[in-house]
C-alpha positions in Angstrom: 106.7 110.6 91.4 107.1 112.2 88.0 105.5 110.0 85.4 104.9 110.9 81.7 103.5 108.8 78.9 102.6 109.3 75.3 101.2 107.3 72.4 104.0 107.0 69.7 103.7 108.3 66.2 102.7 106.2 63.2 103.3 103.4 62.4 104.2 102.4 66.0 100.7 102.4 67.6 100.0 99.1 65.7 102.5 97.5 68.0 102.9 99.7 71.0 100.4 101.0 73.6 102.6 103.8 74.9 106.0 105.1 75.8 106.7 106.1 79.3 109.2 107.9 81.5 109.5 107.7 85.3 111.6 109.5 87.8 110.9 108.7 91.5 112.4 108.4 94.9 109.8 106.4 96.9 110.1 105.6 100.6 109.6 101.9 100.0 112.5 99.8 98.8 110.7 97.2 96.7 107.8 97.0 94.3 106.0 94.0 92.9 105.3 94.2 89.1 102.1 92.4 88.2 101.6 90.7 84.8 99.6 92.5 82.1 99.8 90.0 79.3 102.4 91.8 77.3 106.1 92.7 77.2 108.0 95.9 78.1 111.4 97.3 77.0 112.9 99.3 79.9 116.1 101.4 80.0 117.7 102.7 83.2 119.2 106.1 82.5 120.6 106.7 86.0 122.8 103.6 86.2 123.7 100.9 83.7 122.0 98.1 85.8 118.8 96.5 86.7 118.2 94.1 89.6 115.4 91.6 89.3 114.6 90.0 92.7 113.3 86.5 93.4 109.7 86.8 94.5 110.2 84.2 97.3 113.8 84.6 98.3 113.8 88.4 98.3 117.5 88.8 99.1 118.4 87.0 95.9 118.5 88.9 92.6 119.7 88.7 89.1 121.9 91.6 87.9 121.3 92.8 84.4 122.4 95.6 82.1 120.6 99.0 82.1 118.6 98.1 78.9 116.4 95.0 79.2 113.2 93.4 77.9 110.7 92.0 80.3 108.9 89.0 78.8 105.2 88.3 79.3 105.0 87.0 82.9 102.5 84.7 84.4 103.2 85.9 87.9 104.7 88.9 89.7 108.4 89.7 90.1 110.1 92.2 92.4 112.3 95.2 91.6 114.5 97.6 93.6 113.0 101.1 93.6 116.4 102.7 93.5 116.1 102.1 89.8 113.3 104.7 89.6 115.7 107.7 89.6 115.4 107.9 85.8 114.0 105.2 83.6 112.2 105.1 80.2 110.2 102.3 78.7 108.0 100.9 75.9 104.8 99.1 76.8 104.0 96.8 73.8 100.5 95.8 72.9 99.7 92.1 73.4 101.3 90.4 70.4 103.0 93.5 69.2 106.6 93.0 70.3 107.8 90.4 67.8 108.5 92.7 64.8 110.4 95.2 67.0 112.4 92.9 69.2 113.1 90.3 66.5 112.3 87.3 68.6 109.2 85.4 69.4 107.6 86.5 72.7 107.1 82.8 73.4 110.9 82.5 73.8 110.9 85.3 76.5 108.0 84.0 78.6 108.6 84.6 82.4 112.0 85.9 81.7 114.1 89.1 81.4 116.8 89.4 78.7 119.4 92.1 78.1 118.4 94.2 75.1 122.0 93.8 73.8 121.3 90.1 73.3 118.6 91.0 70.9 119.8 94.2 69.2 123.6 93.9 69.6 125.7 97.1 70.0 122.7 99.2 68.9 121.1 98.6 72.4 124.1 100.2 74.1 124.2 103.0 71.6 120.5 103.7 72.2 120.9 103.9 76.0 123.8 106.3 75.5 121.8 108.5 73.2 118.8 108.5 75.6 121.0 109.6 78.6 122.0 112.9 76.8 118.6 114.8 76.6 117.1 116.4 79.7 113.4 116.1 78.8 111.1 113.0 78.4 109.8 114.4 75.1 113.2 114.5 73.5 113.9 111.0 74.8 110.6 109.7 73.4 111.6 111.1 70.0 115.0 109.3 70.0 113.3 106.1 71.2 110.7 106.3 68.4 113.4 106.7 65.8 115.1 103.5 67.1 111.9 101.5 67.1 110.9 102.6 63.6 114.3 101.6 62.4 113.6 98.1 63.6 110.5 97.8 61.4 112.6 96.6 58.4 109.8 94.3 57.0 106.0 94.3 57.0 104.4 92.3 59.7 100.9 91.3 60.5 99.6 89.3 63.4 97.9 86.0 62.5 94.2 86.8 62.1 93.3 84.0 64.6 95.6 85.6 67.3 94.2 89.0 66.6 90.6 87.8 66.9 91.4 86.0 70.1 93.1 89.0 71.7 90.2 91.2 70.9 87.8 88.7 72.6 89.9 87.7 75.6 91.0 91.2 76.5 87.5 92.5 76.9 85.4 89.6 78.2 85.7 86.2 79.9 85.3 84.5 76.6 85.3 80.8 76.5 88.5 79.7 74.9 87.1 76.6 73.4 84.5 78.7 71.6 87.2 81.1 70.4 89.1 78.2 69.0 86.0 76.9 67.1 85.4 80.4 65.7 88.9 80.7 64.3 88.7 77.3 62.7 92.0 75.9 64.0 92.9 72.9 66.2 93.3 73.7 69.8 97.0 72.7 69.7 97.8 74.8 66.7 96.0 77.8 68.1 97.8 77.5 71.4 101.2 77.4 69.5 100.3 80.4 67.4 99.0 82.5 70.3 101.9 81.6 72.6 104.5 82.4 70.0 103.1 85.8 69.3 101.9 86.8 72.7 104.2 85.0 75.1 101.7 82.9 77.0 98.9 80.5 76.4 95.4 81.9 75.7 94.2 80.5 79.0 96.8 82.3 81.0 96.2 85.5 79.0 92.5 85.3 79.8 93.2 84.8 83.5 95.4 87.8 83.6 93.0 90.0 81.8 90.2 89.0 84.2 92.6 89.9 87.1 93.3 93.3 85.5 89.6 94.0 85.3 89.2 93.1 89.0 92.0 95.5 90.1 90.7 98.2 87.9 87.2 98.0 89.5 88.4 97.7 93.1 90.8 100.6 92.6 87.8 102.9 92.0 85.8 101.7 95.0 85.6 104.3 97.8 85.3 101.7 100.5 86.6 98.2 101.1 85.2 95.8 98.6 83.0 92.8 99.5 85.4 90.3 98.1 82.9 87.4 97.8 80.7 89.7 95.6 83.6 90.8 93.5 84.6 87.1 92.9 81.0 86.3 91.9 80.8 89.3 89.6 83.9 88.3 87.7 83.1 84.7 87.3 85.4 83.1 89.8 84.3 79.7 91.2 84.4 81.2 94.7 86.4 83.8 96.8 89.2 81.3 97.4 89.7 81.0 93.6 90.0 84.8 93.3 92.4 84.9 96.3 94.7 82.4 94.5 94.9 84.6 91.5 95.6 87.7 93.6 98.5 86.0 95.4 99.9 84.6 92.2 99.6 87.7 90.2 100.4 90.4 92.8 102.0 88.6 95.7 99.3 90.0 98.1 96.0 88.8 99.3 93.0 91.0 98.1 92.9 92.7 101.5 96.6 93.4 101.5 96.4 94.8 98.0 93.5 97.0 99.0 95.4 98.5 102.0 98.3 99.4 99.8 96.4 100.8 96.9 96.9 104.5 97.8 100.7 104.3 97.5 101.7 106.2 94.4 103.2 103.8 92.0 103.3 103.2 88.2 100.5 101.1 86.6 100.8 97.4 87.5 103.2 98.1 90.3 102.4 97.5 94.0 104.5 98.9 96.8 106.1 96.3 99.1 106.1 98.1 102.4 108.5 95.7 104.1 111.5 93.9 102.6 
């Protein structure tokens, strides 16, 4: 796997975590993509197509163009690894996609959409331009130019959303306490947060806790004691954690652990049987 990433130039880091490029030819045919609490823009440079598979009926898929936006998902979805031959992407910060995509992330929740639907013909033109260079660095430069051009007006996240993101991304903060601290009604806060981030604050908090779990167990040299992991991260019990694992990754904790050594992109898990 050849994977390259870089932090974009100013002013894009306010909205984007990193740009990435991947070229790969894995032995497994499918990968599960786990939710991260944010959106991604992805462009297939090898063929003008993406196939998004149903997580349950794995022979069924939705065919899309080679430039898509993946909304903020509350569960995993499945992709075809043949798409790894040459792809480039943008990993937005939570709440950072709106000024660049031109649509509320709340409208893209648990969905994929062709970039052309959002950007018109400029999406197709961008993909054509990105196909021409031979290096990730030159492609990143072209992609940055296109993204900066989308910043036609100043944009600031609502301070209540920004405050909540900082709290919920780092700790298992109590959402009711966060709502009290920002001084809004629970309903109004939920609407603001969902509109800018693409999911409710409760779902975002659950996903961030799951992300902290997999970050920890990925560093463990031996099989985790799952009951202790569940207790450490504030789950009611081991069964509660297992439900999150299955919902967010498609695997039980033990299955996830056994497949952790397969070389995949961040938040991807190899599916070793179709």
